C-alpha positions as YAML, in Angstrom:
chain: A
units: angstrom
residues:
- id: 1
  name: MET
  ca: [-101.64, -54.95, -60.27]
- id: 2
  name: ILE
  ca: [-100.63, -51.44, -58.93]
- id: 3
  name: PRO
  ca: [-103.55, -49.11, -58.63]
- id: 4
  name: THR
  ca: [-103.12, -45.81, -60.51]
- id: 5
  name: VAL
  ca: [-103.47, -42.47, -58.79]
- id: 6
  name: PRO
  ca: [-105.61, -40.03, -60.58]
- id: 7
  name: LYS
  ca: [-103.56, -37.27, -62.19]
- id: 8
  name: LYS
  ca: [-105.55, -34.50, -60.51]
- id: 9
  name: LYS
  ca: [-104.95, -35.97, -57.08]
- id: 10
  name: LEU
  ca: [-101.21, -36.32, -57.80]
- id: 11
  name: VAL
  ca: [-100.94, -32.64, -58.68]
- id: 12
  name: THR
  ca: [-102.71, -31.72, -55.48]
- id: 13
  name: LEU
  ca: [-100.35, -33.79, -53.36]
- id: 14
  name: SER
  ca: [-97.30, -32.30, -55.10]
- id: 15
  name: THR
  ca: [-98.55, -28.79, -54.48]
- id: 16
  name: ILE
  ca: [-99.16, -29.50, -50.80]
- id: 17
  name: SER
  ca: [-95.70, -31.05, -50.44]
- id: 18
  name: PHE
  ca: [-94.03, -28.08, -52.12]
- id: 19
  name: GLY
  ca: [-95.96, -25.66, -49.90]
- id: 20
  name: VAL
  ca: [-94.86, -27.52, -46.77]
- id: 21
  name: ILE
  ca: [-91.23, -27.50, -47.91]
- id: 22
  name: PHE
  ca: [-91.43, -23.79, -48.76]
- id: 23
  name: LEU
  ca: [-92.93, -22.97, -45.37]
- id: 24
  name: CYS
  ca: [-90.17, -24.96, -43.66]
- id: 25
  name: TYR
  ca: [-87.57, -23.09, -45.67]
- id: 26
  name: ILE
  ca: [-89.09, -19.72, -44.77]
- id: 27
  name: PHE
  ca: [-89.22, -20.69, -41.10]
- id: 28
  name: TYR
  ca: [-85.61, -21.81, -41.21]
- id: 29
  name: GLN
  ca: [-84.54, -18.56, -42.89]
- id: 30
  name: GLN
  ca: [-86.31, -16.50, -40.24]
- id: 31
  name: ILE
  ca: [-84.64, -18.43, -37.46]
- id: 32
  name: HIS
  ca: [-81.24, -18.06, -39.14]
- id: 33
  name: SER
  ca: [-81.77, -14.33, -39.77]
- id: 34
  name: ALA
  ca: [-82.80, -13.79, -36.17]
- id: 35
  name: GLU
  ca: [-79.66, -15.57, -34.98]
- id: 36
  name: GLU
  ca: [-77.50, -13.51, -37.34]
- id: 37
  name: PHE
  ca: [-79.23, -10.34, -36.18]
- id: 38
  name: ARG
  ca: [-78.67, -11.31, -32.56]
- id: 39
  name: LYS
  ca: [-74.97, -11.92, -33.22]
- id: 40
  name: GLU
  ca: [-74.63, -8.61, -35.04]
- id: 41
  name: ALA
  ca: [-76.43, -6.80, -32.25]
- id: 42
  name: LEU
  ca: [-74.11, -8.37, -29.69]
- id: 43
  name: GLU
  ca: [-71.08, -7.43, -31.74]
- id: 44
  name: ALA
  ca: [-72.38, -3.89, -32.27]
- id: 45
  name: SER
  ca: [-72.92, -3.50, -28.55]
- id: 46
  name: ILE
  ca: [-69.19, -4.03, -27.94]
- id: 47
  name: PRO
  ca: [-67.41, -0.73, -28.71]
- id: 48
  name: ASN
  ca: [-64.25, -0.67, -30.81]
- id: 49
  name: VAL
  ca: [-61.27, 1.06, -29.21]
- id: 50
  name: SER
  ca: [-57.70, 1.79, -30.23]
- id: 51
  name: VAL
  ca: [-54.99, 1.48, -27.62]
- id: 52
  name: VAL
  ca: [-51.57, 2.99, -27.02]
- id: 53
  name: SER
  ca: [-48.78, 1.96, -24.69]
- id: 54
  name: PRO
  ca: [-46.91, 4.38, -22.39]
- id: 55
  name: THR
  ca: [-43.40, 5.10, -23.61]
- id: 56
  name: PRO
  ca: [-40.35, 6.57, -21.88]
- id: 57
  name: PRO
  ca: [-39.76, 10.26, -22.68]
- id: 58
  name: ASN
  ca: [-37.02, 11.53, -24.95]
- id: 59
  name: PRO
  ca: [-33.72, 11.39, -23.01]
- id: 60
  name: LEU
  ca: [-32.89, 14.80, -24.51]
- id: 61
  name: GLU
  ca: [-34.75, 17.93, -23.44]
- id: 62
  name: THR
  ca: [-34.96, 20.50, -26.25]
- id: 63
  name: ILE
  ca: [-36.32, 24.03, -26.17]
- id: 64
  name: THR
  ca: [-36.07, 26.88, -28.69]
- id: 65
  name: LEU
  ca: [-35.93, 30.45, -27.37]
- id: 66
  name: PRO
  ca: [-35.12, 33.93, -28.70]
- id: 67
  name: GLY
  ca: [-31.72, 35.37, -27.84]
- id: 68
  name: THR
  ca: [-29.65, 38.51, -28.32]
- id: 69
  name: VAL
  ca: [-26.07, 38.55, -29.55]
- id: 70
  name: ARG
  ca: [-23.85, 41.20, -27.94]
- id: 71
  name: ALA
  ca: [-20.19, 42.10, -28.35]
- id: 72
  name: TRP
  ca: [-17.59, 40.70, -25.99]
- id: 73
  name: TYR
  ca: [-16.78, 44.29, -24.96]
- id: 74
  name: GLU
  ca: [-18.90, 47.26, -25.97]
- id: 75
  name: ALA
  ca: [-17.98, 50.83, -24.99]
- id: 76
  name: VAL
  ca: [-20.44, 53.69, -25.36]
- id: 77
  name: ILE
  ca: [-18.31, 56.85, -25.55]
- id: 78
  name: TYR
  ca: [-19.42, 60.30, -24.38]
- id: 79
  name: ALA
  ca: [-17.62, 63.62, -24.22]
- id: 80
  name: GLN
  ca: [-16.07, 64.67, -20.91]
- id: 81
  name: VAL
  ca: [-15.76, 68.36, -21.85]
- id: 82
  name: PRO
  ca: [-18.36, 70.60, -23.53]
- id: 83
  name: GLY
  ca: [-17.37, 71.96, -26.92]
- id: 84
  name: TYR
  ca: [-17.70, 71.66, -30.69]
- id: 85
  name: VAL
  ca: [-16.54, 68.78, -32.86]
- id: 86
  name: LYS
  ca: [-13.38, 69.86, -34.66]
- id: 87
  name: MET
  ca: [-13.00, 66.65, -36.72]
- id: 88
  name: TRP
  ca: [-13.91, 62.97, -36.59]
- id: 89
  name: TYR
  ca: [-11.58, 60.33, -38.03]
- id: 90
  name: LYS
  ca: [-13.33, 56.93, -37.77]
- id: 91
  name: ASP
  ca: [-16.62, 56.09, -39.46]
- id: 92
  name: TYR
  ca: [-19.08, 53.20, -39.14]
- id: 93
  name: GLY
  ca: [-17.41, 49.82, -39.43]
- id: 94
  name: ALA
  ca: [-13.89, 51.18, -39.02]
- id: 95
  name: GLU
  ca: [-11.32, 48.82, -37.49]
- id: 96
  name: VAL
  ca: [-9.55, 50.58, -34.62]
- id: 97
  name: LYS
  ca: [-6.69, 49.81, -32.28]
- id: 98
  name: GLU
  ca: [-6.51, 50.77, -28.63]
- id: 99
  name: GLY
  ca: [-5.62, 54.48, -28.40]
- id: 100
  name: ASP
  ca: [-6.57, 55.36, -31.99]
- id: 101
  name: VAL
  ca: [-7.99, 58.88, -32.28]
- id: 102
  name: LEU
  ca: [-11.72, 58.86, -33.07]
- id: 103
  name: ALA
  ca: [-12.42, 62.60, -32.96]
- id: 104
  name: ARG
  ca: [-11.18, 65.93, -31.61]
- id: 105
  name: ILE
  ca: [-13.23, 68.54, -29.78]
- id: 106
  name: LYS
  ca: [-12.60, 72.29, -29.93]
- id: 107
  name: VAL
  ca: [-13.01, 73.93, -26.49]
- id: 108
  name: PRO
  ca: [-11.73, 77.57, -26.59]
- id: 109
  name: ALA
  ca: [-12.90, 78.35, -23.05]
- id: 110
  name: LEU
  ca: [-11.03, 75.35, -21.67]
- id: 111
  name: ASP
  ca: [-7.86, 76.38, -23.53]
- id: 112
  name: ALA
  ca: [-8.10, 79.86, -21.98]
- id: 113
  name: GLU
  ca: [-8.64, 78.41, -18.49]
- id: 114
  name: TYR
  ca: [-5.63, 76.14, -18.94]
- id: 115
  name: ALA
  ca: [-3.46, 79.05, -20.03]
- id: 116
  name: GLN
  ca: [-4.63, 81.07, -17.01]
- id: 117
  name: ALA
  ca: [-3.82, 78.14, -14.68]
- id: 118
  name: GLU
  ca: [-0.29, 77.93, -16.10]
- id: 119
  name: ALA
  ca: [0.14, 81.69, -15.65]
- id: 120
  name: ASP
  ca: [-1.05, 81.43, -12.04]
- id: 121
  name: LEU
  ca: [1.46, 78.65, -11.52]
- id: 122
  name: ASP
  ca: [4.32, 80.83, -12.84]
- id: 123
  name: SER
  ca: [3.21, 83.70, -10.58]
- id: 124
  name: GLN
  ca: [3.05, 81.40, -7.57]
- id: 125
  name: LYS
  ca: [6.51, 80.04, -8.33]
- id: 126
  name: ALA
  ca: [7.87, 83.58, -8.20]
- id: 127
  name: LYS
  ca: [6.11, 84.32, -4.92]
- id: 128
  name: TYR
  ca: [7.40, 81.11, -3.39]
- id: 129
  name: LYS
  ca: [10.93, 81.84, -4.54]
- id: 130
  name: LEU
  ca: [10.80, 85.30, -2.92]
- id: 131
  name: ALA
  ca: [9.38, 83.91, 0.32]
- id: 132
  name: ALA
  ca: [12.04, 81.18, 0.40]
- id: 133
  name: VAL
  ca: [14.88, 83.71, -0.10]
- id: 134
  name: THR
  ca: [13.49, 85.99, 2.63]
- id: 135
  name: ALA
  ca: [13.14, 83.12, 5.10]
- id: 136
  name: ASP
  ca: [16.68, 81.90, 4.41]
- id: 137
  name: ARG
  ca: [18.10, 85.41, 5.00]
- id: 138
  name: TYR
  ca: [16.23, 85.84, 8.29]
- id: 139
  name: LEU
  ca: [17.44, 82.50, 9.46]
- id: 140
  name: ALA
  ca: [21.03, 83.45, 8.59]
- id: 141
  name: LEU
  ca: [20.74, 86.60, 10.78]
- id: 142
  name: ARG
  ca: [19.46, 84.72, 13.81]
- id: 143
  name: SER
  ca: [22.90, 84.12, 15.25]
- id: 144
  name: SER
  ca: [23.76, 87.83, 15.18]
- id: 145
  name: HIS
  ca: [20.38, 88.80, 16.65]
- id: 146
  name: ALA
  ca: [19.94, 91.38, 13.85]
- id: 147
  name: VAL
  ca: [16.29, 90.47, 13.54]
- id: 148
  name: SER
  ca: [13.77, 89.42, 16.11]
- id: 149
  name: GLU
  ca: [12.54, 85.87, 16.52]
- id: 150
  name: GLN
  ca: [9.07, 87.12, 15.63]
- id: 151
  name: SER
  ca: [10.26, 88.32, 12.22]
- id: 152
  name: ILE
  ca: [12.03, 85.01, 11.59]
- id: 153
  name: SER
  ca: [8.88, 83.03, 12.46]
- id: 154
  name: VAL
  ca: [6.77, 85.21, 10.16]
- id: 155
  name: ALA
  ca: [9.23, 84.75, 7.27]
- id: 156
  name: VAL
  ca: [9.31, 80.95, 7.70]
- id: 157
  name: ALA
  ca: [5.49, 80.83, 7.88]
- id: 158
  name: ASP
  ca: [5.23, 82.92, 4.70]
- id: 159
  name: LYS
  ca: [7.57, 80.51, 2.94]
- id: 160
  name: ASN
  ca: [5.47, 77.50, 4.00]
- id: 161
  name: SER
  ca: [2.26, 79.25, 2.97]
- id: 162
  name: GLU
  ca: [3.61, 80.11, -0.47]
- id: 163
  name: GLU
  ca: [4.87, 76.55, -0.87]
- id: 164
  name: ALA
  ca: [1.38, 75.19, -0.18]
- id: 165
  name: LYS
  ca: [-0.10, 77.68, -2.66]
- id: 166
  name: LEU
  ca: [2.48, 76.52, -5.22]
- id: 167
  name: LYS
  ca: [1.43, 72.88, -4.82]
- id: 168
  name: SER
  ca: [-2.20, 73.91, -5.19]
- id: 169
  name: ALA
  ca: [-1.39, 75.80, -8.39]
- id: 170
  name: GLU
  ca: [0.45, 72.74, -9.75]
- id: 171
  name: LYS
  ca: [-2.53, 70.50, -9.03]
- id: 172
  name: ASN
  ca: [-4.82, 73.02, -10.70]
- id: 173
  name: VAL
  ca: [-2.66, 72.88, -13.83]
- id: 174
  name: ASP
  ca: [-2.74, 69.08, -13.72]
- id: 175
  name: LYS
  ca: [-6.54, 69.20, -13.53]
- id: 176
  name: TYR
  ca: [-6.81, 71.38, -16.61]
- id: 177
  name: LYS
  ca: [-4.19, 69.26, -18.39]
- id: 178
  name: ALA
  ca: [-6.36, 66.17, -17.79]
- id: 179
  name: ARG
  ca: [-9.40, 67.98, -19.12]
- id: 180
  name: ILE
  ca: [-7.40, 69.13, -22.15]
- id: 181
  name: ASN
  ca: [-6.65, 65.46, -22.89]
- id: 182
  name: PHE
  ca: [-10.42, 64.81, -23.07]
- id: 183
  name: LYS
  ca: [-10.54, 67.01, -26.13]
- id: 184
  name: THR
  ca: [-9.19, 63.98, -27.99]
- id: 185
  name: ILE
  ca: [-11.61, 61.03, -28.16]
- id: 186
  name: VAL
  ca: [-9.70, 57.73, -28.39]
- id: 187
  name: ALA
  ca: [-10.66, 54.05, -28.71]
- id: 188
  name: PRO
  ca: [-10.59, 52.31, -25.31]
- id: 189
  name: PHE
  ca: [-9.67, 48.95, -26.88]
- id: 190
  name: SER
  ca: [-9.21, 47.31, -30.26]
- id: 191
  name: GLY
  ca: [-12.43, 46.63, -32.08]
- id: 192
  name: VAL
  ca: [-14.95, 48.00, -34.58]
- id: 193
  name: VAL
  ca: [-16.84, 51.30, -34.60]
- id: 194
  name: ILE
  ca: [-20.50, 50.27, -34.67]
- id: 195
  name: GLN
  ca: [-21.91, 53.77, -34.02]
- id: 196
  name: ARG
  ca: [-20.90, 57.34, -34.92]
- id: 197
  name: ASN
  ca: [-23.38, 60.00, -33.89]
- id: 198
  name: ILE
  ca: [-21.39, 63.20, -34.46]
- id: 199
  name: ASN
  ca: [-20.50, 65.51, -37.32]
- id: 200
  name: VAL
  ca: [-18.08, 68.42, -37.62]
- id: 201
  name: GLY
  ca: [-19.43, 71.45, -35.79]
- id: 202
  name: ASP
  ca: [-21.82, 69.51, -33.49]
- id: 203
  name: TYR
  ca: [-22.04, 70.73, -29.91]
- id: 204
  name: VAL
  ca: [-21.28, 67.98, -27.41]
- id: 205
  name: ASN
  ca: [-21.16, 67.77, -23.65]
- id: 206
  name: GLN
  ca: [-21.08, 65.11, -20.94]
- id: 207
  name: GLU
  ca: [-24.59, 64.01, -21.90]
- id: 208
  name: GLY
  ca: [-23.48, 63.34, -25.47]
- id: 209
  name: ASN
  ca: [-24.22, 64.97, -28.79]
- id: 210
  name: VAL
  ca: [-27.13, 67.42, -28.73]
- id: 211
  name: ASP
  ca: [-28.47, 67.46, -32.31]
- id: 212
  name: ASP
  ca: [-31.41, 69.30, -33.85]
- id: 213
  name: SER
  ca: [-33.86, 67.05, -32.03]
- id: 214
  name: LYS
  ca: [-32.34, 68.20, -28.71]
- id: 215
  name: THR
  ca: [-32.01, 64.56, -27.70]
- id: 216
  name: PRO
  ca: [-28.55, 63.73, -26.33]
- id: 217
  name: SER
  ca: [-26.81, 60.71, -27.85]
- id: 218
  name: ASN
  ca: [-23.42, 59.10, -27.44]
- id: 219
  name: LEU
  ca: [-20.54, 60.09, -29.70]
- id: 220
  name: PHE
  ca: [-19.23, 56.63, -30.64]
- id: 221
  name: THR
  ca: [-19.74, 52.98, -29.77]
- id: 222
  name: VAL
  ca: [-16.75, 50.66, -30.12]
- id: 223
  name: ALA
  ca: [-17.21, 46.88, -29.91]
- id: 224
  name: ASP
  ca: [-14.74, 44.04, -29.56]
- id: 225
  name: ILE
  ca: [-16.27, 41.24, -31.68]
- id: 226
  name: HIS
  ca: [-13.50, 38.62, -31.74]
- id: 227
  name: LYS
  ca: [-15.81, 36.73, -29.36]
- id: 228
  name: MET
  ca: [-19.51, 37.34, -28.73]
- id: 229
  name: ARG
  ca: [-21.89, 37.00, -25.81]
- id: 230
  name: LEU
  ca: [-25.32, 35.44, -26.21]
- id: 231
  name: PHE
  ca: [-28.07, 36.36, -23.73]
- id: 232
  name: VAL
  ca: [-31.15, 34.14, -23.46]
- id: 233
  name: SER
  ca: [-34.16, 34.56, -21.17]
- id: 234
  name: VAL
  ca: [-34.96, 31.01, -20.05]
- id: 235
  name: PRO
  ca: [-38.32, 30.15, -18.39]
- id: 236
  name: GLY
  ca: [-38.04, 28.96, -14.83]
- id: 237
  name: THR
  ca: [-39.32, 25.46, -15.69]
- id: 238
  name: PHE
  ca: [-36.22, 24.90, -17.85]
- id: 239
  name: ALA
  ca: [-33.69, 26.57, -15.56]
- id: 240
  name: TYR
  ca: [-32.43, 23.16, -14.43]
- id: 241
  name: LEU
  ca: [-30.94, 22.63, -17.91]
- id: 242
  name: LEU
  ca: [-28.47, 25.49, -17.41]
- id: 243
  name: LYS
  ca: [-25.21, 24.12, -16.12]
- id: 244
  name: PRO
  ca: [-21.51, 24.10, -17.10]
- id: 245
  name: GLY
  ca: [-20.83, 22.06, -20.22]
- id: 246
  name: LEU
  ca: [-24.15, 22.93, -21.86]
- id: 247
  name: SER
  ca: [-23.95, 24.12, -25.46]
- id: 248
  name: ALA
  ca: [-26.57, 25.85, -27.57]
- id: 249
  name: GLU
  ca: [-27.19, 25.94, -31.30]
- id: 250
  name: LEU
  ca: [-28.33, 29.22, -32.82]
- id: 251
  name: THR
  ca: [-29.20, 30.79, -36.14]
- id: 252
  name: VAL
  ca: [-29.42, 34.46, -37.07]
- id: 253
  name: GLN
  ca: [-31.55, 36.11, -39.71]
- id: 254
  name: GLN
  ca: [-28.62, 37.17, -41.91]
- id: 255
  name: PHE
  ca: [-27.34, 33.56, -42.10]
- id: 256
  name: PRO
  ca: [-30.47, 31.37, -42.03]
- id: 257
  name: ASN
  ca: [-28.62, 28.25, -43.26]
- id: 258
  name: ARG
  ca: [-25.65, 28.53, -40.92]
- id: 259
  name: LYS
  ca: [-25.60, 27.21, -37.37]
- id: 260
  name: PHE
  ca: [-23.41, 28.70, -34.65]
- id: 261
  name: ILE
  ca: [-22.39, 26.96, -31.44]
- id: 262
  name: ALA
  ca: [-22.51, 28.82, -28.11]
- id: 263
  name: ASN
  ca: [-21.04, 27.53, -24.85]
- id: 264
  name: PHE
  ca: [-22.63, 28.15, -21.47]
- id: 265
  name: LEU
  ca: [-20.81, 30.80, -19.40]
- id: 266
  name: THR
  ca: [-22.96, 31.81, -16.43]
- id: 267
  name: ILE
  ca: [-26.47, 32.41, -15.16]
- id: 268
  name: SER
  ca: [-27.94, 35.38, -13.32]
- id: 269
  name: LYS
  ca: [-29.18, 33.19, -10.42]
- id: 270
  name: GLY
  ca: [-32.26, 35.34, -10.06]
- id: 271
  name: PHE
  ca: [-35.64, 35.49, -11.82]
- id: 272
  name: ASP
  ca: [-37.15, 38.49, -13.54]
- id: 273
  name: LEU
  ca: [-40.19, 39.45, -11.48]
- id: 274
  name: ASN
  ca: [-42.30, 40.32, -14.53]
- id: 275
  name: MET
  ca: [-41.43, 37.50, -16.93]
- id: 276
  name: ARG
  ca: [-40.33, 34.82, -14.42]
- id: 277
  name: THR
  ca: [-37.33, 34.07, -16.58]
- id: 278
  name: VAL
  ca: [-33.64, 33.80, -15.79]
- id: 279
  name: ILE
  ca: [-30.85, 35.31, -17.90]
- id: 280
  name: ALA
  ca: [-28.35, 32.78, -19.23]
- id: 281
  name: GLU
  ca: [-25.11, 33.94, -20.85]
- id: 282
  name: PHE
  ca: [-23.22, 31.97, -23.51]
- id: 283
  name: THR
  ca: [-20.00, 32.65, -25.44]
- id: 284
  name: ILE
  ca: [-19.54, 32.33, -29.20]
- id: 285
  name: ASP
  ca: [-16.25, 32.26, -31.10]
- id: 286
  name: ASN
  ca: [-16.45, 34.85, -33.86]
- id: 287
  name: LYS
  ca: [-13.06, 34.60, -35.56]
- id: 288
  name: ASP
  ca: [-14.50, 35.33, -38.99]
- id: 289
  name: ARG
  ca: [-16.54, 38.21, -37.50]
- id: 290
  name: ALA
  ca: [-19.69, 36.97, -39.18]
- id: 291
  name: LEU
  ca: [-21.84, 37.76, -36.14]
- id: 292
  name: TRP
  ca: [-22.71, 41.38, -35.40]
- id: 293
  name: PRO
  ca: [-23.67, 42.92, -32.07]
- id: 294
  name: GLY
  ca: [-27.41, 43.26, -31.56]
- id: 295
  name: SER
  ca: [-28.33, 40.31, -33.80]
- id: 296
  name: TYR
  ca: [-31.58, 38.48, -33.03]
- id: 297
  name: ALA
  ca: [-31.00, 34.74, -32.68]
- id: 298
  name: GLN
  ca: [-33.13, 31.61, -32.49]
- id: 299
  name: VAL
  ca: [-31.46, 29.52, -29.81]
- id: 300
  name: THR
  ca: [-31.99, 25.77, -29.42]
- id: 301
  name: LEU
  ca: [-30.98, 24.29, -26.07]
- id: 302
  name: THR
  ca: [-30.58, 20.51, -25.92]
- id: 303
  name: ALA
  ca: [-29.54, 18.75, -22.73]
- id: 304
  name: PRO
  ca: [-29.58, 15.11, -21.58]
- id: 305
  name: VAL
  ca: [-32.05, 14.53, -18.76]
- id: 306
  name: LYS
  ca: [-32.86, 11.50, -16.67]
- id: 307
  name: LYS
  ca: [-36.56, 11.11, -15.98]
- id: 308
  name: ASP
  ca: [-38.39, 8.26, -14.25]
- id: 309
  name: LEU
  ca: [-41.49, 9.12, -16.22]
- id: 310
  name: LEU
  ca: [-43.70, 7.76, -18.99]
- id: 311
  name: THR
  ca: [-45.47, 9.64, -21.76]
- id: 312
  name: ILE
  ca: [-48.96, 9.17, -23.17]
- id: 313
  name: PRO
  ca: [-51.05, 11.15, -25.68]
- id: 314
  name: SER
  ca: [-53.08, 13.96, -24.15]
- id: 315
  name: SER
  ca: [-56.12, 12.54, -26.01]
- id: 316
  name: SER
  ca: [-56.12, 9.52, -23.68]
- id: 317
  name: LEU
  ca: [-56.91, 11.48, -20.50]
- id: 318
  name: VAL
  ca: [-60.22, 11.09, -18.69]
- id: 319
  name: PHE
  ca: [-61.44, 13.80, -16.31]
- id: 320
  name: ASP
  ca: [-64.27, 13.06, -13.88]
- id: 321
  name: GLU
  ca: [-65.15, 13.35, -10.20]
- id: 322
  name: ASN
  ca: [-62.36, 10.87, -9.40]
- id: 323
  name: GLY
  ca: [-59.69, 13.14, -10.87]
- id: 324
  name: THR
  ca: [-57.35, 12.54, -13.78]
- id: 325
  name: GLN
  ca: [-57.50, 8.97, -15.07]
- id: 326
  name: VAL
  ca: [-56.83, 6.77, -18.07]
- id: 327
  name: ALA
  ca: [-58.97, 3.90, -19.37]
- id: 328
  name: THR
  ca: [-56.90, 0.72, -19.71]
- id: 329
  name: VAL
  ca: [-57.83, -2.55, -21.41]
- id: 330
  name: THR
  ca: [-57.24, -5.75, -19.41]
- id: 331
  name: GLN
  ca: [-56.13, -9.09, -20.82]
- id: 332
  name: ASP
  ca: [-59.78, -10.19, -21.21]
- id: 333
  name: ASN
  ca: [-60.55, -6.94, -23.08]
- id: 334
  name: LYS
  ca: [-62.43, -5.19, -20.30]
- id: 335
  name: VAL
  ca: [-62.15, -1.54, -19.31]
- id: 336
  name: HIS
  ca: [-60.35, -0.61, -16.10]
- id: 337
  name: PHE
  ca: [-59.81, 3.00, -15.03]
- id: 338
  name: LYS
  ca: [-56.53, 3.97, -13.38]
- id: 339
  name: PRO
  ca: [-55.78, 7.28, -11.62]
- id: 340
  name: ILE
  ca: [-52.53, 8.93, -12.73]
- id: 341
  name: THR
  ca: [-50.26, 11.76, -11.58]
- id: 342
  name: VAL
  ca: [-49.41, 14.22, -14.35]
- id: 343
  name: ASN
  ca: [-45.91, 15.70, -14.25]
- id: 344
  name: LYS
  ca: [-45.98, 18.04, -17.26]
- id: 345
  name: ILE
  ca: [-48.09, 18.78, -20.33]
- id: 346
  name: ILE
  ca: [-46.04, 19.31, -23.51]
- id: 347
  name: ASP
  ca: [-48.28, 20.07, -26.48]
- id: 348
  name: SER
  ca: [-50.02, 16.77, -27.30]
- id: 349
  name: ILE
  ca: [-47.86, 14.68, -24.95]
- id: 350
  name: ILE
  ca: [-48.45, 14.13, -21.23]
- id: 351
  name: GLU
  ca: [-45.62, 13.20, -18.87]
- id: 352
  name: VAL
  ca: [-46.96, 10.82, -16.19]
- id: 353
  name: ARG
  ca: [-45.14, 10.46, -12.90]
- id: 354
  name: ASP
  ca: [-47.00, 7.36, -11.66]
- id: 355
  name: GLY
  ca: [-50.15, 5.33, -12.22]
- id: 356
  name: VAL
  ca: [-49.26, 3.44, -15.42]
- id: 357
  name: SER
  ca: [-46.59, 1.10, -16.74]
- id: 358
  name: THR
  ca: [-45.18, 0.26, -20.16]
- id: 359
  name: ASN
  ca: [-47.29, -2.94, -20.22]
- id: 360
  name: ASP
  ca: [-50.60, -1.10, -19.95]
- id: 361
  name: ARG
  ca: [-52.91, -0.81, -22.94]
- id: 362
  name: ILE
  ca: [-54.46, 2.66, -22.71]
- id: 363
  name: VAL
  ca: [-57.57, 3.61, -24.67]
- id: 364
  name: ASN
  ca: [-56.87, 6.51, -26.99]
- id: 365
  name: ASN
  ca: [-59.77, 8.98, -27.37]
- id: 366
  name: PRO
  ca: [-62.02, 7.11, -24.92]
- id: 367
  name: SER
  ca: [-65.76, 7.57, -25.29]
- id: 368
  name: ALA
  ca: [-67.69, 9.21, -22.46]
- id: 369
  name: SER
  ca: [-69.99, 6.17, -22.41]
- id: 370
  name: LEU
  ca: [-67.22, 3.76, -21.34]
- id: 371
  name: LEU
  ca: [-67.75, 2.36, -17.85]
- id: 372
  name: GLU
  ca: [-65.67, 0.23, -15.52]
- id: 373
  name: GLY
  ca: [-65.77, -3.40, -16.62]
- id: 374
  name: ASP
  ca: [-67.24, -2.78, -20.09]
- id: 375
  name: GLN
  ca: [-66.29, -5.28, -22.77]
- id: 376
  name: VAL
  ca: [-64.41, -3.68, -25.66]
- id: 377
  name: ARG
  ca: [-62.83, -4.75, -28.92]
- id: 378
  name: VAL
  ca: [-59.28, -3.58, -29.67]
- id: 379
  name: VAL
  ca: [-58.83, -2.49, -33.27]
- id: 380
  name: GLU
  ca: [-56.13, -0.76, -35.26]
- id: 381
  name: PRO
  ca: [-56.96, 2.92, -35.81]
- id: 382
  name: ARG
  ca: [-57.33, 4.24, -39.33]
- id: 383
  name: ASN
  ca: [-54.62, 6.54, -40.60]
- id: 384
  name: GLY
  ca: [-55.54, 10.20, -40.37]
- id: 385
  name: TYR
  ca: [-54.62, 12.89, -42.86]
- id: 386
  name: SER
  ca: [-51.36, 13.75, -41.09]
- id: 387
  name: ASP
  ca: [-50.42, 10.07, -40.78]
- id: 388
  name: MET
  ca: [-51.00, 9.53, -44.50]
- id: 389
  name: ASN
  ca: [-48.87, 12.54, -45.36]
- id: 390
  name: SER
  ca: [-46.07, 11.41, -43.08]
- id: 391
  name: SER
  ca: [-46.14, 7.91, -44.58]
- id: 392
  name: LYS
  ca: [-45.97, 9.39, -48.07]
- id: 393
  name: LYS
  ca: [-42.95, 11.44, -47.04]
- id: 394
  name: GLU
  ca: [-41.28, 8.33, -45.64]
- id: 395
  name: ASP
  ca: [-41.96, 6.45, -48.89]
- id: 396
  name: SER
  ca: [-40.59, 9.32, -50.95]
- id: 397
  name: LYS
  ca: [-37.31, 9.14, -49.04]
- id: 398
  name: HIS
  ca: [-36.73, 5.61, -50.31]
- id: 399
  name: GLU
  ca: [-37.70, 6.29, -53.91]
- id: 400
  name: PRO
  ca: [-34.75, 6.49, -56.32]
- id: 401
  name: VAL
  ca: [-34.03, 9.95, -57.68]
- id: 402
  name: ALA
  ca: [-33.95, 10.10, -61.46]
- id: 403
  name: SER
  ca: [-30.72, 11.57, -62.80]
- id: 404
  name: LYS
  ca: [-31.01, 14.59, -65.02]
...
């Protein structure tokens, strides 16, 4: 017969057993939690990094610069004789042909001097004619010895003297005739009048038109705009782009949605001492005459270049006592610093001449606490605000457009 255990003793044993099991469970939980905490601590001690790979630079070099559009030919016209404007015939924007009369100048004093020069010429002609007749007669009497040789020599010398005076008088008339022609202002070539700075009655001289402000100014400016010249001041670092065959794309303020093409013509081959820029000249066909002289242009130069370089973000640079470096991640995810040689800094991009290869994994935005040989974990970076916006724009390009 099986002995019976008192009920009170059975309860006591059950309670003890449950307490032991509970204590074992608590102990196990503490051990497990400690292990989990240790693992988390180890994982937290390994920094997360994002990496980028060096990439070849854009094979096209592009730079945008300001430029000035000028006429193919541009003549600034001044008066050659002082006087008063009698009449002007061509206004702003007038189309002119070579030799067209632009204005006439009234010069009474010059007219009087020209008339006097012609009168002096007539007087000298008479004197020369008399001297020539006298010399011929004396020479005819030489054979009969009616006059002395001295008288003949004097007569011939007088004739030669009067002949020289006659030539001088003729040249004087020619001089005044040339100055008389300057009373008429004509177009030097076919083109457009882009300036007219005179009015009827204005006093003009070789310095230009002297108006109420007493500041001389030119009379007219005539421009040939069938073809235009574009002048661009190019920084010395981009001077190597300027060579025959280069073309530029430009826009002007009056036609913001239209692009003009300019072809390289020449270069000044000398730098401005103040700006350290070089003047490059381009030509633009302007058959429709849309471009005007003096227009401000935004010029974009694009040229193919061959560079044995790689590019990395400027945020990946490390500066310390060892110079310029980048932090790379090895195959076993350890940090290794490499010195690099920087070729050029372009905004947020760095051109590297040597020190890295396309196979390198470079830490972007490296922490100052990273040391050589540190273990790291490579993770994908989170999209920033600009990245999210750009992705939204890309998605919107592929969305169908609802028809209206």
